[in-house]
N, C-alpha and C positions, 0 to 999 in steps of 0.2 A: 632292232634292238630296243628295248626300254629304258629309258634313262630315268632315273629316280635319285633324289636328293644326293648330290654331289659334293656338298659344301656341309659345312655346320649347322645346325646341329647332327646331321644324319652321318656324316661320315660311312657312307655304306658304298663306296666303290671298292672297298676290301672284300666284299661280299661278292663271288663269281655268279649267285644265280639271280636271275629277275626274280623268282619266287622270294628270295631271301629281302632283295633289295626293295621290292612292291609292299610285302607285308611289314617292313618295318618302318616305312618312310614317313608315312601321313600320323602314326601312335608318337615316333619319337619327335618329329615335330611339333607337336599338339604338347607332350610333355614339356619339351623345352619352352615353347611359348609362356605356357599357363604358367609352368614354375618362376621363369622370369618377372611377367605381370604380377603375381602376386608377389615375390621376394622383395619388389622392387616398390609397390605400395602403389601400384597404378587403381587397384580395385579400391583402398581406402582412401584415395585423393580423388577418386570418380566415382561415388557409391551408384550414381544413376547410370555408370556402364556396363551394357550387355553386350557380352562376346558368345557366340557360336563358334564351337570347333567341328568343323565337315571332315566327312572320310577317314576317320579315325575310329570307327566305333566306338563303344564303351567301356571297355575291358580296363583303359589305362588310368580312367578320371578316380574312381575308389583308390588305387595306388597311389596315385600324385596326392591325392587330397590326406589321405593317411598318413604319407612319407613328410610332406608338409607338416603336418600336425604333430608327428613325433619329432622332428628337429626342432620345431617353434619353441617348446617347451625349453630345450636347452640354449638357443640360439635367439632369443628374442630379442635381446639388447642391441643384434646386429640390423633389427628391423624395427626402429622405433615408429615408424608409419602405420604399423600394425598393431589396431587396437583387440582385436578379436581373432579367433584362431582361424588360419587361412582357411580350412574348410566352409567355415562362416561365409566367407566372401564367394568362395564358390559356389557353394550352395544358392547363394543370392543372386551370381551374378553371369553364372555360365552354364549354358546347354549344349547339347553334342547331337550331333544326329548319327541315325541307327546306323547308316552305311560305314562300311559295309557288314549286311546281316548275316548271320553266321548260317551253316547248313543246321537242317530242319535238325538231324540227330542232336545239335546242340542247345535247343529249346529250352532246355530246364535250365543253363549256364545263363542263357540270356535273360531268362526271367529273372534271375537271382542279380544279373546286372544291372537289369533293370529299375530292380526294387533298390539298391545300393545308390544309382546315380539318381533316380527320382522319376517317375514317371511323367511328371510334370515338366520336365528338364530332356527331354530327348525328340528329338525330331527326326520325321521318317525323310530320306533322301534316297531316290533312286539313283541315282548318279547316269540319269540317262543321256546322252546317246553311247558312254564310254564301255568298254568290253567288258566292265564288271559291274556293268547294274543289276539292280534287284526290281523285278515288278513289283506294283504293288500289294500283289495277292499273297506275296510271300509273309507279310507282314500277317495276314490273317491265320497263315500255318503258326509262327511263331508267338503270337498273342492272341490266344483264345477269349479272353474277359473283352467283349465289345466296348466296355468303357474306357480300358486303357489302351485299346488298339485307334479310337478315336481321337485320344488325346496325342497319341503318337502321330495318328495320319493328319491330322487337320487342327483340332483344338490347342497344342502349345503353339504351333507357329500363329495361329490368328491371335493369340494372347501376346506372344512375344512382339510381333510384328504391327499390334493393335489393327488387326484388318477385321473388318465387320462381318459376319458370318452370311455364308450365301443366301442371295434373296429367297425367301419361300415362295414358291409356287401359288399364286392369288385363290383363295377360296371362292367358291361357287357360291352365290348367295339366292336365296329363293325370293322371287318376287311375290 
């Protein structure tokens, strides 16, 4: 039996199917956590804080950004520490991993989501050695553009975590 999020914010124990619980656990947790961080002013108070949400995919992030912005128009007085739209904090301080990658038949949807999230805010994650891992080759099939693929596969993580680029092989000099 596979156990997924049996407590708030998941409340998935009502679902009989492991497929339902596994599909909803990570995105619902990410939605609840990000919403709480934004609406309690965490990002406003800590403008240098960077947060990575793992294993929830991409689809939830544009939804949350849009929903928060839509409600902020009407409920702004309840969050006085926010001086910008919620989506501004999210765009500046949040990254997501592309895991789980969609089926190849959904490549166009993945491309649209990557555009909405921002190619510079997505990190590749294989989730190895878990049962639902993906191989790096899958990214090549979903992201045909070499520049975008390199961003997702390595450069975004290097930039986010301030990692140096791999050392280049020494070049042979002529004597």
